Structure formats: structure tokens, C-alpha cells
C-alpha positions in Angstrom: 0.1 -0.1 -0.1 1.7 3.0 -1.2 0.8 6.7 -0.8 -0.1 7.1 -4.5 -2.8 4.5 -4.3 -4.1 6.2 -0.8 -4.3 9.5 -2.8 -6.4 7.8 -5.5 -8.5 6.0 -2.9 -9.1 9.2 -0.6 -9.9 11.2 -3.7 -12.5 8.6 -4.9 -14.0 8.4 -1.4 -14.6 12.1 -1.4 -15.7 12.7 -4.9 -17.7 9.4 -4.8 -16.8 8.9 -8.7 -13.7 7.7 -10.3 -14.5 10.2 -13.3 -14.6 13.0 -10.9 -11.5 11.6 -8.9 -9.5 11.4 -12.3 -10.2 14.8 -13.0 -9.2 16.2 -9.9 -6.0 14.2 -10.0 -5.3 14.9 -13.4 -4.9 11.2 -14.1 -6.9 9.2 -16.7 -9.8 7.4 -15.4 -8.6 3.9 -16.6 -5.4 4.5 -14.4 -7.8 5.3 -11.4 -9.9 2.3 -11.6 -7.0 0.1 -12.2 -5.0 1.5 -8.8 -8.4 1.2 -7.0 -8.9 -2.3 -8.1 -5.2 -3.1 -7.1 -5.7 -1.6 -3.6 -8.8 -3.8 -3.2 -7.2 -6.8 -4.2 -4.0 -6.3 -2.0 -6.0 -5.8 0.8 -8.6 -8.6 0.3 -11.7 -6.4 0.7 -14.2 -4.2 -1.2 -13.6 -0.6 -0.3 -16.8 0.5 -2.3 -20.2 -0.5 -3.0 -20.8 0.1 -6.7 -24.3 1.8 -7.3 -24.3 2.5 -11.1 -21.8 5.1 -11.6 -21.6 6.1 -8.2 -19.4 4.1 -5.6 -20.6 4.2 -2.1 -17.8 3.7 0.5 -18.1 0.5 2.5 -17.3 0.1 6.3 -13.8 -1.3 5.6 -13.4 1.7 3.1 -14.5 4.5 6.1 -11.7 2.7 8.5 -9.3 3.0 5.7 -10.2 6.7 5.0 -9.2 7.8 8.3 -5.9 6.1 8.4 -5.3 7.4 4.7 -6.1 11.1 6.0 -3.7 10.6 8.7 -0.9 8.8 6.6 -1.0 11.5 3.7 -0.8 14.4 6.2 2.0 12.7 8.3 3.8 12.1 4.7 3.4 15.8 3.7 4.5 17.1 7.4 7.6 14.8 7.0 8.3 15.8 3.7 8.3 19.5 4.5 10.4 18.8 7.6 13.2 17.2 5.7 13.3 19.6 2.9 13.7 22.7 5.6 10.6 24.3 3.7 9.7 27.6 5.1 7.6 29.1 2.5 4.0 28.6 2.4 3.0 26.5 -0.7 0.5 23.9 -2.1 -3.1 23.5 -1.3 -4.6 24.9 1.8 -8.1 23.7 1.9 -10.4 25.9 4.1 -13.7 25.5 5.7 -15.9 28.4 7.1 -19.4 28.9 8.1 -21.7 30.7 5.4 -21.8 33.8 7.2 -18.2 33.9 8.2 -17.1 33.3 4.4 -19.4 36.1 3.4 -18.6 38.9 6.0 -15.2 38.1 7.3 -13.4 36.3 4.5 -13.2 38.3 1.2 -10.4 40.8 2.3 -8.6 38.4 4.2 -8.3 35.6 1.5 -7.4 38.3 -1.0 -4.6 39.5 0.9 -3.4 36.1 1.8 -3.3 35.2 -1.8 -1.5 38.5 -2.6 1.1 37.7 0.3 1.3 33.9 -0.5 1.0 33.3 -4.3 2.3 29.8 -4.0 -0.6 28.6 -2.0 -3.9 27.4 -3.9 -6.7 28.2 -1.6 -9.7 26.0 -1.7 -12.8 27.2 0.2 -15.7 25.0 1.2 -18.6 26.6 3.4 -20.9 24.3 5.6 -22.5 24.4 9.2 -20.2 24.0 12.2 -20.4 20.2 12.9 -19.8 19.3 9.1 -16.8 21.1 9.0 -15.4 19.8 12.3 -16.0 16.3 11.1 -14.2 17.4 7.6 -11.4 18.6 9.5 -11.2 15.5 11.7 -11.2 13.5 8.6 -8.3 15.2 7.1 -10.8 16.5 4.2 -10.0 20.0 5.2 -6.8 21.6 6.9 -8.7 24.0 9.0 -12.1 25.5 9.5 -13.7 28.7 10.9 -16.4 27.5 13.4 -18.5 28.8 16.2 -17.0 28.0 19.7 -17.3 26.0 21.8 -15.3 23.3 20.3 -14.9 20.1 22.7 -12.7 17.7 20.4 -9.4 16.9 21.9 -7.9 15.9 18.6 -8.4 19.5 17.4 -6.3 22.6 17.9 -8.1 26.0 18.1 -7.5 29.7 18.4 -10.1 32.5 18.7 -10.3 34.8 15.8 -13.6 36.8 15.7 -16.1 38.0 18.3 -19.6 38.0 16.8 -22.8 39.4 18.1 -25.7 37.5 16.8 -29.2 39.4 16.2 -32.6 38.3 15.5 -33.8 39.4 12.0 -37.5 40.1 11.0 -38.9 42.2 8.5 -38.6 46.0 8.5 -42.3 46.3 10.0 -42.1 44.0 12.6 -42.8 45.2 16.1 -39.9 45.1 18.7 -38.6 41.9 19.8 -37.9 41.5 23.5 -38.8 37.7 24.3 -39.5 34.6 22.2 -43.1 35.0 23.2 -42.8 38.1 20.7 -42.4 35.7 17.7 -43.9 32.7 19.0 -45.9 32.2 15.7 -43.4 32.9 13.4 -41.4 30.5 11.1 -37.7 30.1 11.9 -35.7 30.5 8.9 -32.3 28.5 9.4 -29.3 26.4 8.0 -29.4 22.9 8.0 -28.9 20.8 11.1 -25.3 21.1 12.5 -25.6 24.8 12.3 -24.3 26.3 15.7 -26.4 29.4 15.2 -29.6 27.3 14.6 -28.8 25.5 17.9 -28.7 29.1 19.7 -31.8 30.2 18.2 -33.7 26.8 19.3 -32.2 27.2 22.8 -33.6 30.7 23.1 -36.9 29.4 22.3 -36.5 26.5 24.6 -35.4 28.5 27.6 -38.4 30.5 27.6 -40.6 27.1 27.2 -41.9 28.3 24.0 -42.7 26.0 21.3 -41.6 26.7 17.6 -44.3 27.1 15.3 -42.6 26.0 11.9 -38.9 25.6 10.8 -37.7 26.0 7.2 -34.1 25.2 6.2 -32.0 26.9 3.7 -28.7 26.2 1.7 -27.4 29.9 1.8 -27.7 33.0 3.9 -28.7 35.1 0.7 -31.9 33.0 0.6 -32.8 33.4 4.5 -32.2 37.0 4.2 -34.6 37.6 1.1 -37.2 35.4 2.7 -36.8 37.3 6.0 -37.2 40.8 4.1 -40.3 39.3 2.6 -42.1 38.5 5.9 -41.7 34.8 5.6 -40.1 34.6 9.3 -37.5 35.4 11.6 -33.6 34.2 11.6 -30.5 34.3 13.5 -27.3 36.0 12.0 -24.1 37.9 12.9 -24.8 41.8 13.1 -21.8 42.2 10.6 -23.5 40.4 7.9 -26.4 42.9 7.9 -24.2 45.9 8.3 -22.1 44.9 5.3 -25.1 44.6 3.1 -27.0 47.8 4.1 -30.4 45.9 4.5 -31.7 48.4 7.2 -34.5 49.6 5.0 -36.0 46.2 4.5 -34.9 44.0 7.8 -34.8 44.8 11.3 -32.3 43.7 14.1 -33.3 42.8 17.4 -31.0 42.7 20.3 -30.7 39.6 22.3 -29.7 38.4 25.8 -25.7 38.2 25.8 -25.6 34.4 26.4 -27.4 33.9 23.0 -26.0 36.8 21.2 -22.1 36.9 21.9 -20.2 34.0 20.1 -16.6 33.6 19.2 -15.5 32.2 15.9 -12.7 29.9 16.3 -9.8 28.4 13.7 -9.7 24.7 14.3 -6.9 22.1 12.8 -5.8 18.6 13.8 -3.6 19.0 16.8 -1.6 16.1 15.2 -0.5 18.0 12.1 2.2 19.8 13.7 4.0 21.6 10.9 2.1 23.0 7.7 3.4 26.1 6.7 0.6 27.2 4.6 -1.8 26.7 7.7 0.6 28.6 9.9 0.6 31.4 7.8 -3.1 31.6 7.2 -3.6 31.4 11.0 -1.1 34.2 11.5 -2.9 36.5 8.8 -6.0 36.2 10.8 -4.7 37.8 14.0 -2.7 40.6 12.2 
């Protein structure tokens, strides 16, 4: 089992397709298929279940994927250490919450790209829970998520302090308690979103039932539906400030235990040396 085979296996597992993995790795499809078959034969297990053109990872494949991520990360760290590389380079896979990516990252990423042109940035957005799992499974090098983070395998540093506000349409009456919006629909990101959990906890603490929940994939869709009067949402005040939506959306201040949240940068604690990651972390605190 060599590192090249593990890279191919990992790409296929993440893409769910030999064709997409071949495109990502800049290899011909037949080569990827052959190497994957050789790996399965050498291990004596099926790493995937074939479902038409899709490949569904097996239980054995899931176990190998965790080891593959760790082995490939360790190999990259060892190579950089032996070569004495200090200049950040290569691919840096960054995860971020939707709102963080929109409100905090554009200028930071542009500045980082200007200062470190040898680093290829890849950005993926999603809920906090999904991003944490992606870092743990070596699919992301680091991620910006909502605190608190309780994984011993992850190192973390605080980078932003956000104030979350309740959003309603501009004509809504002032909101002081969950009772004031008890009959309104909650407009939220999918399960795993830390901000969604805070909003649901605000209702639960007041013993107020939630009338209805609608899930969205983007914050722009949520903002549009809030402005149209469809329901209420919870988001960082910074998102609203940058977009100048005061004429169509009202912000309502919440208690500090609900409103104040820190955004932290997380990465695997066992990946000790990765110049690109370290440079990015430093840029967030500059």
C-alpha cells in the first residue's frame, strides 16, 4: 500500500466517482480504476459498493479513509520538515460557516493570496458540525467554526467575536422575548449549524414552542425570505451591516448568553507543521 494509491482512494471516496476523482487528480480514468482495484485486491476487501456510476464507501473503506488521511498528512509534514521548507505553498483547504465566509473572509483571502501566491486556496462552506468532521477526517486543513469546540483531537485559536441578532422584516414590532415571535417560522441553515442551535435554545429556555422551521442552503436566501416577511432568523450583525439592509430587515438585540459567540479556527492537533496553515492562522490575527 503506497501513498499514491492512498491519494487515489481518498479522492474517489471524497468525490464518490472515479471520473471526478480522475479529473481532480489530473489522471486518466482507467488509471484511477486500475489503481483502486489493485488496492482492493491487495487488502482483500471491497472498499466501495458499486451503485451504477456512483461508488458508496464500505465500512472497510471508512476505516481506511481515516488512516489514509492521517498517513498522507504525516507524509506531507515529514517531507516539508526534511526539506526544511518555510515558504507556504501547495493546496490549503479552508472550511468556513456561510456567514463567516461572506462577512469576514473576502478581504482576508485576497490579502493572503497576494502575500502567498504559491498557496492554492480552496474554500468550502457548511454548518459547524460538518466542518469539524471534515477537519477530523483530513478533508479540510482547517476551518472557521462557532465556539465552543470540545474535540481533543483539534487545536483551536479564537479569531472573531460575533454578535448575533434576531432578524425580522422591517415592519415587525420590537422583539424582547421568544413570545414576541412565537408564531413566526424559523428560517435556518440545515442541522449542524451552531447558530441554529442557539436560536432553538433561546425558545426552549423560555418554554416557547417553535411553530415551524424552514431550512435553507445559503444565507442570501434566508435574508430574502426574512425581508419578505416569511419568518425570523439569527445571524451575525456584521452580515447585515455590510449589506446595508436596514430598510428591509430589522435587527433585534438578544441576551448576551445567546448573542455573543466566538468564531474559532480549528485544525488537527497532530499535524504539527504545515507552513500554509500556519501562515493563514497568523494572517487572521494580524
